[in-house]
C-alpha positions in Angstrom: 0.0 0.0 0.0 1.3 3.4 -1.0 0.2 7.0 -0.1 1.3 9.8 -2.4 2.2 13.4 -1.3 4.3 16.2 -2.5 7.6 17.2 -0.9 6.5 20.8 -1.4 4.8 23.1 -3.8 5.5 26.1 -6.0 3.8 28.8 -4.0 3.5 32.6 -3.6 6.6 32.4 -1.6 8.6 30.4 -4.1 9.2 26.7 -3.5 7.9 25.7 -0.1 8.8 22.4 1.3 7.2 20.4 4.2 9.3 17.2 4.9 11.0 17.6 8.3 9.2 14.4 9.4 11.2 12.4 6.9 14.5 13.2 8.6 13.6 11.8 12.1 14.9 8.3 11.5 17.4 6.6 9.1 17.8 9.1 6.3 19.4 8.7 2.9 20.3 12.0 1.2 20.8 11.8 -2.6 22.9 14.5 -4.3 23.4 15.0 -8.0 21.9 17.2 -10.7 19.4 16.6 -13.5 19.7 13.2 -15.3 21.8 11.4 -12.6 19.0 8.9 -11.7 17.8 10.1 -8.3 14.1 9.6 -9.1 14.7 6.2 -10.8 16.6 5.1 -7.7 13.8 6.1 -5.4 11.2 4.4 -7.6 13.2 1.2 -7.4 13.5 1.4 -3.6 9.7 2.0 -3.4 8.9 -0.9 -5.7 11.1 -3.4 -3.7 9.7 -2.2 -0.4 6.1 -2.6 -1.6 7.0 -6.1 -2.9 8.5 -7.0 0.5 5.1 -6.1 2.1 6.0 -2.7 3.5 3.6 0.3 3.4 5.3 3.2 1.7 4.8 7.0 1.1 6.1 8.6 -2.1 6.7 12.3 -2.4 6.3 13.7 -5.9 8.2 16.6 -7.4 5.9 19.7 -7.9 8.0 20.7 -10.9 7.8 17.3 -12.5 4.9 15.2 -11.1 6.2 12.0 -12.9 9.4 12.2 -10.7 10.0 11.4 -7.0 11.6 13.7 -4.5 11.4 11.2 -1.7 10.3 7.8 -0.6 9.5 6.8 3.0 8.9 3.4 4.7 7.1 4.4 8.0 7.5 1.0 9.7 11.2 1.2 9.3 11.4 5.0 9.8 13.5 5.0 6.7 13.6 7.7 4.1 15.4 8.4 0.8 15.3 12.2 -0.1 16.5 14.2 -3.0 18.7 16.7 -1.2 19.4 19.0 -4.1 18.1 22.6 -4.7 15.5 23.8 -4.0 14.9 21.3 -1.2 18.5 21.2 0.0 18.9 18.6 2.8 22.1 17.6 4.6 23.1 14.6 6.8 22.8 15.7 10.4 24.5 12.6 12.0 26.6 10.9 9.3 26.6 7.1 9.5 24.7 7.3 12.9 21.3 8.0 11.3 22.1 9.6 8.0 24.0 8.6 4.8 25.0 10.7 1.8 25.1 9.3 -1.8 26.3 11.6 -4.5 25.2 10.2 -7.8 27.1 12.8 -9.7 30.2 10.8 -8.8 29.2 8.4 -11.5 29.3 11.1 -14.2 32.1 11.3 -16.7 33.3 14.9 -16.6 34.9 14.7 -20.0 31.5 13.8 -21.6 29.8 16.8 -19.9 32.6 19.4 -20.5 31.7 20.2 -24.2 28.3 21.3 -23.1 29.3 23.6 -20.2 28.0 26.8 -21.8 24.7 25.1 -22.8 24.3 23.9 -19.2 25.0 27.4 -17.7 22.5 29.0 -20.1 19.8 26.4 -19.5 20.2 26.7 -15.7 19.9 30.5 -16.0 16.8 30.2 -18.1 15.2 27.7 -15.7 15.7 30.0 -12.8 14.1 32.9 -14.7 11.1 30.7 -15.6 10.6 29.8 -11.9 11.1 33.4 -10.9 8.3 34.5 -13.3 6.1 31.7 -12.1 6.5 32.7 -8.5 5.8 36.4 -9.3 2.5 35.3 -10.9 1.7 33.1 -8.0 2.4 35.9 -5.6 0.1 38.3 -7.4 -2.6 35.5 -7.6 -2.2 34.9 -3.9 -2.8 38.6 -3.0 -6.1 38.4 -4.9 -7.0 35.2 -3.1 -6.1 36.5 0.3 -8.0 39.8 -0.4 -11.2 37.7 -1.2 -10.7 35.6 1.9 -10.3 38.6 4.1 -13.5 40.2 2.7 -15.4 36.9 3.2 -14.0 36.6 6.7 -15.0 40.1 7.6 -18.5 39.5 6.4 -19.2 36.0 7.4 -16.5 35.0 9.9 -18.9 34.4 12.8 -21.2 32.1 10.7 -18.3 30.1 9.4 -16.9 29.7 13.0 -20.3 28.5 14.2 -20.4 25.8 11.5 -16.8 24.8 12.4 -17.8 24.5 16.1 -20.8 22.3 15.1 -18.5 19.9 13.2 -15.9 19.9 16.0 -18.6 18.9 18.5 -19.9 16.1 16.3 -16.5 14.4 15.8 -15.0 11.7 17.9 -11.6 13.2 18.8 -8.5 12.2 20.7 -5.2 13.7 21.7 -2.2 13.0 19.4 0.5 14.4 17.1 -0.2 17.3 14.8 1.3 16.9 11.4 1.3 18.9 8.1 1.7 17.7 4.5 1.3 18.8 0.9 -1.2 16.5 -0.9 -1.7 18.9 -3.8 0.6 21.2 -5.7 0.9 23.8 -8.4 3.0 21.8 -10.9 4.1 21.3 -14.6 0.8 19.5 -15.0 -1.3 22.3 -13.5 -3.1 21.8 -10.1 -2.5 18.2 -9.1 -4.3 16.7 -6.1 -3.8 13.2 -4.6 -6.2 13.7 -1.7 -9.0 11.5 -2.9 -6.6 8.7 -4.0 -4.9 8.5 -0.7 -7.8 8.3 1.7 -10.1 5.7 0.2 -11.9 3.7 2.9 -12.0 6.6 5.4 -15.1 8.6 6.5 -15.3 11.7 4.3 -17.0 15.0 5.0 -17.3 17.2 1.9 -17.7 21.0 2.4 -20.0 22.7 -0.1 -19.5 26.5 -0.5 -19.7 28.9 -3.4 -16.1 29.9 -3.1 -13.0 28.0 -2.2 -11.9 30.8 0.2 -14.9 30.0 2.3 -13.9 26.3 2.6 -10.4 27.4 3.6 -11.8 29.6 6.3 -13.9 26.8 7.6 -10.9 24.4 7.6 -8.6 26.9 9.2 -11.1 27.6 12.0 -11.7 23.9 12.5 -7.9 23.3 12.8 -7.7 26.1 15.4 -10.2 24.3 17.5 -8.2 21.1 17.2 -5.1 22.9 18.2 -6.7 24.6 21.2 -7.9 21.2 22.4 -4.6 19.3 21.6 -6.4 17.0 19.1 -4.2 14.9 16.8 -4.6 15.7 13.2 -2.8 15.9 9.8 -3.5 19.2 8.0 -2.9 19.6 4.3 -1.3 22.9 3.2 -2.8 25.1 0.4 -0.4 24.9 -2.6 -1.0 28.6 -3.2 -0.6 29.9 0.3 1.1 27.2 2.5 0.6 29.1 5.7 -3.1 28.0 5.4 -4.8 24.6 5.0 -7.5 23.4 2.7 -8.1 19.9 4.0 -7.6 18.0 7.3 -7.6 14.4 8.4 -8.6 13.7 12.1 -8.8 10.1 13.2 -10.5 8.2 10.4 -12.2 11.3 9.1 -11.1 13.4 6.1 -12.7 16.9 5.7 -12.2 18.8 2.4 -13.9 20.6 -0.4 -16.8 18.5 -1.7 -15.4 18.6 -5.3 -12.0 17.1 -4.2 -13.6 13.9 -2.8 -14.6 10.9 -5.0 -17.4 10.2 -2.5 -18.8 12.0 0.6 -20.3 10.2 3.6 -21.5 13.6 5.0 -21.9 17.0 3.6 -21.4 20.4 5.4 -23.0 23.2 3.5 -21.9 26.8 4.0 -24.7 28.7 2.2 -23.9 32.3 2.9 -26.1 35.3 1.9 -23.6 36.9 -0.5 -25.1 39.9 -2.2 -25.1 40.3 -6.0 -22.7 43.2 -5.8 -20.3 41.3 -3.5 -20.5 38.2 -5.7 -19.7 40.2 -8.8 -16.6 41.6 -7.1 -15.5 38.2 -6.0 -16.1 36.7 -9.4 -14.0 39.3 -11.2 -11.1 38.8 -8.7 -11.4 35.0 -9.1 -11.1 35.3 -13.0 -7.9 37.4 -12.7 -6.6 34.8 -10.1 -7.1 32.0 -12.6 -5.4 33.9 -15.3 -2.3 34.6 -13.1 -2.2 30.9 -12.0 -2.3 29.7 -15.6 0.6 32.0 -16.4 2.5 30.5 -13.5 1.8 27.0 -14.7 3.0 27.8 -18.2 6.3 29.1 -16.8 6.7 25.9 -14.6 6.2 23.9 -17.8 8.9 25.9 -19.6 11.2 25.3 -16.6 10.5 21.5 -16.9 11.2 21.5 -20.6 14.5 23.2 -19.9 15.3 20.7 -17.2 14.7 17.8 -19.7 17.3 19.4 -22.0 19.8 19.4 -19.1 19.0 15.7 -18.3 19.8 14.8 -21.9 23.3 16.1 -21.4 24.0 14.4 -18.1 22.3 11.1 -18.6 24.6 9.7 -21.4 27.6 10.7 -19.3 26.5 8.5 -16.3 28.1 5.2 -15.3 24.8 3.4 -14.5 26.6 0.4 -13.1 27.9 2.7 -10.4 24.4 4.1 -9.7 23.0 0.6 -9.5 25.6 -0.4 -7.0 24.7 2.6 -4.9 21.0 1.6 -5.1 21.9 -1.9 -3.8 23.8 -0.3 -0.9 20.8 1.8 0.0 18.5 -1.3 -0.2 20.9 -3.0 2.3 20.5 -0.1 4.7 16.7 -0.5 4.4 16.7 -4.3 4.9 19.6 -4.3 7.4 21.5 -6.8 5.3 
């Protein structure tokens, strides 16, 4: 059984990662640039762990959803993480609980050298594409936050009241409080793994005219969990990661109705929004979508540039060396 998350997302603040929980046990940090086989190595570790009967968590790359940024085996407290930019991670206790594998050691420098100017130019272009994407996301987030503030000012008390009703109806217990990214702004657009990961759990779908209302409801509900030391996993908004757009508490998942494949219960936030207010919100939402679409287009350009860099490095790699490193990592997982 495998659950899928993102290591982080492209947000209004740039790349924002949330993976500190992966570094609490035995941690393998992979170094090496594009085309050195980090994602392929992690996919192999995940596949072998699943075949051996372990539950796993895979963490996708928000700039290339087909690639992995990490794989985690919870029962072994064992993680393999891509420690390269923008999610730079280092080994805190070498050999004691952390190990570093630099896949770039397997590259033939002589094969790469003729393309050094191409690589520098491509890296420069890639950075600019991401900077443009983050600029658009920042502008989009300002619009989203402005809408959210207006809705909170107008209907905050009503939303809090519904949150309190939900809180009172849940069976709750004390426990750890965790955060994750289960959705992201990516090269494939907005990608969401929420519904895939929580099949079989009790689901509460939140119906509201605007997503900002759902986020306000979730945020107020999480505040109630926090105040009462209730254990939960909150899922960050890929636009504005300081806020949350879904939460899992016990065996219950609460999220926007449209994100869930099925809903066992429904919470409806039917607020008396005036026609003038609605027109203002709709105009802002249209501009928000335009800015997000521009950001996604830039992330796609960055991904295409990254593919070009991969095509330079991949033929220069000694894949036998990479496979040997993979075997060593598997030995660390299985204590062989």
